[in-house]
N, C-alpha and C positions, 0 to 999 in steps of 0.2 A: 768103383765110385768116383775115382779120380777122372775117368774118361768121360762118365755121365756129366760130372762138374764141367770139364773142359767144354764139352759140347755146349752145355747151357750158357756158358760165358761167351762163346762164340756168336750164338744167336742174339745175345743182348747186344754184344758190340755191334753187330750187322744192323740190329734195329736201330741203335743210337747213330750210327754212320749214315743210314738212310734219313733219319730225321735231321740230322745236321745238314745233309745235301739239299734236302726240301727246304729247309730254312733259308739256305744261303741262296737258293733259286728265287724264293719269294722276295728276300732282301734286294737282290739284284734287280728283279722286277719293279720293287718299289722305287729304288734309286733312279731307275731309267724311265719311271713314268711322271710325265710333267705335273707339277703341283698346279692346282686350280679347280674351278668349278666344273661339275659334271656335264657331259653332254654339250660342250661349248657354251655353257651359261656364262654370261658376262656379269662379273659382280659390279655394283655401282662404285664410282669413285669415293673416297672418303677425306675427311678433313679432321685433323686432330688439333684440339685445343688445349694448351696446358696453361693452368694459371699459375704464375710464378709466385711473386710476393708483391704486396701493395697493389700497384696497378699493371704490373708486368704480365705480358701474355707472350706465348709462343704458339704460332699457327703453323701447321705442317701439312702439306699436301705431298703427293709422291715427287713432285718435282721442286718444291720451293719450301723454304723455311723462313718465316717473318717474325721478328720480335717488335713488340710495342713497349716502350718504357721498361726495359729490362734492368733490374737492380739486384744487387747481392748475389750474383751469380758465383759459384765456385769454378775451380779449374776444370771440373768434369765437363762443363758446357763448352770446353774446346772441340769435344767430339760431336757437337750439334753447332755447326758453323752457320752464321746468318747470310742469307741470300738478300734479305732486306731488313733494314731496322728503321722503325718509326719512333720519333720522340715528340711528345706533346708540348713540352715546355721545361725550362731549365732548372726547375727545383730539383734538389739533390734526392728526393724520393721518386723522381721520374728519370732523371739523367744521371748516369753513374758511369763515368769514364772507365773505371776497372771492369765492369762487366762488359762494355762495348768492346775494350781491347781483347777480352777473352775470345768473343765469338766473331771478331772482325777476320775476314779474308781479303785477299787483293781484290776480289770481285764483288765484295758487300756494297749494296747500294744503301745510302743512308738519306733519310728525308727528315728535315728539322723545320721548325718554324724559322722564317727568314729573319725575325727579331733575334735569332740566336746566330749573330754574324760570326763571332770568333769561333764558336762550335762548328757552324758549317765550314769554316776554312780549315779547322783541325781535322775533320773527317771527310773532306771533300763532299759534304752533303748537298743534296739539292735543296734549297730554302723555299718554302712555300707560306702562303697566306690562305685564309680561308676562301674556298670555292675554287682553288688551283687543283688541277688534275694532273697526275702523273701515271703513265703507262710503263710498266715494267714486264716485257713479255706480254702475255694476256691478262696479267693482273692489273685492274683499274684501281688507283688509289686517289681518292679526292680529300683534300684537307677541308675541315668543316670548323665551326665556330666553337670556341672554349673560353668561357670566362666566369667570373663569379661577381658578386655585388659588394659594396660597402655595407658594413653591418656595425651596429653599436658605435657608430662614430669613427670605426677603423677603416681606412681604405681597402678596396678589394684586393685580395692576394692574387688574383689572376685578372688584372685589368683587360677590359675589352680592347682598349687601344694597343696592347702589346701584340694582338694579332696572333697569340698562341693557338695551337690547332688541336682539334680532335680529328679522327680519321673514319672514312668510309672506305671499305676494302672489298672489291667484288672479284670472287674467284669461282669460276665455273658456274656462274649464275647465282652463287650463294653470297649474300651480302652482309657483312659485318660492320657494326659501328662500335668504336672505341671512344668514349666521351672525355676520356682524361678526367680533369678534376671539375668539369663544368658543372654549374647549377642548372636548374630547369629554366632554359632560355627560350625566348619567342621563335628562334630559328628552327626549333625541333619540330614546329608544325610542318616544315618543308620536307621533313624525313616520313611523315605519316604514311604507312603502307609500303614501305620501300626497304625495310630492314628485316632480315631473317635472325640475326644475332646481335643483341646489344650488350655492351659492358657499361655499368653504371656504378659510380662511387657510393658507397653506404656510410662513410665516415668512421668514427665519429669526428666532429668538428665543426663549427659554424660556417666555415666556408665550403663544406660540402653538402650534399643534399640530405634532408631529413628523410626519415622512412617513408611518410606519406608523399613527400616530393617525388620520391622514386616512383611510387604508384601512379602519380599524375603524369610522369614521362612516359611510363609504359602505355598510360591510356592514350596519350598523344601520339607516339611512334607506332604503336601496335605491332612490335617485333614478334616473331614466332617463339622465340628463346630470350631469356634474360640470364646472364651470369654476374652477380655481384662481384666488385673489385674494390680495392682501397678500403678495407674494412679492418676494424679492430678485433680483438679476441671476443669470438662469440657472438659478434654483431651480426653476422649473416644468419646465425640460427635465430636470434632474437627476432630478426626482421621477417623472416618467412613465418614464424609463429604469429607475429602481430599482423602482419599485412598480406600473407598468402591468400586468405580468403577474398580479400579486396581485390587481389589480381585476379583471381579465378572468376570473380562475379563481374568485373568491370573490363576485363580484356580478354584475348583469346591466346595470351602469351604463357609459356611454360617456364617457371623459374627452375634453373639448374643451380644448385648450391654446392659449390666445389670448395674444398680445403685448398689452401695454397700448396703448391707443388704436386697438383694432381691433374689428371688429364680426362678430357670427354672427347668422344669420338661422334662425328655426323657423317651420315651418308648424305652425298650431293645428289 
């Protein structure tokens, strides 16, 4: 009996050793096999958009990371340094030096409205006014108009004469428009049919767009996608419930409702 037991044990050990060896060979082949699409298929380039908070956006391609109006970033964002930072205007819910200092590197390019002269000097920023264009590598950045109106006897909180800016960004043929805090303005007719992705503010607040004003802007610009920004708690869900059917009936735009600090990926 002991001899039979030992023989069986040897057979089991041999089988286990063969299995381990086969697994090792398969693992080595896996490690040495280049990852990627089969049969030489080329995957389309992608663009990741992360909604930060308020009007903050992070745009990432394989080569470039762009921030627009980043605020309330914590220290973990030091692992996501900025290649380009765009600021629309100096209000503290759009311009946050603590956040800029976290993501700044020696090579970060800053673009601010020229009206922010002190801030431009602090960060070595390129100052722009509406219709100025800046090329950084193969990325085209155009400053556009951004203003609001006097209401209920109070002056505009974003006066047209300040020349604060929204931004049009074109990356690999994909065009993004970030409106900052702008109301529905006549200049939006100039953008009709040119925008793939638009960011518009939902509010609340009398100086931002009402829910139906957003629908009007989408009807004018006719973007492919719309992501709400600058919204209070639950406002984005209330908006889509109230106006989603209007958008579907009156435009070819697809609303993408993101929570703050979440990401959406586009294929370019």
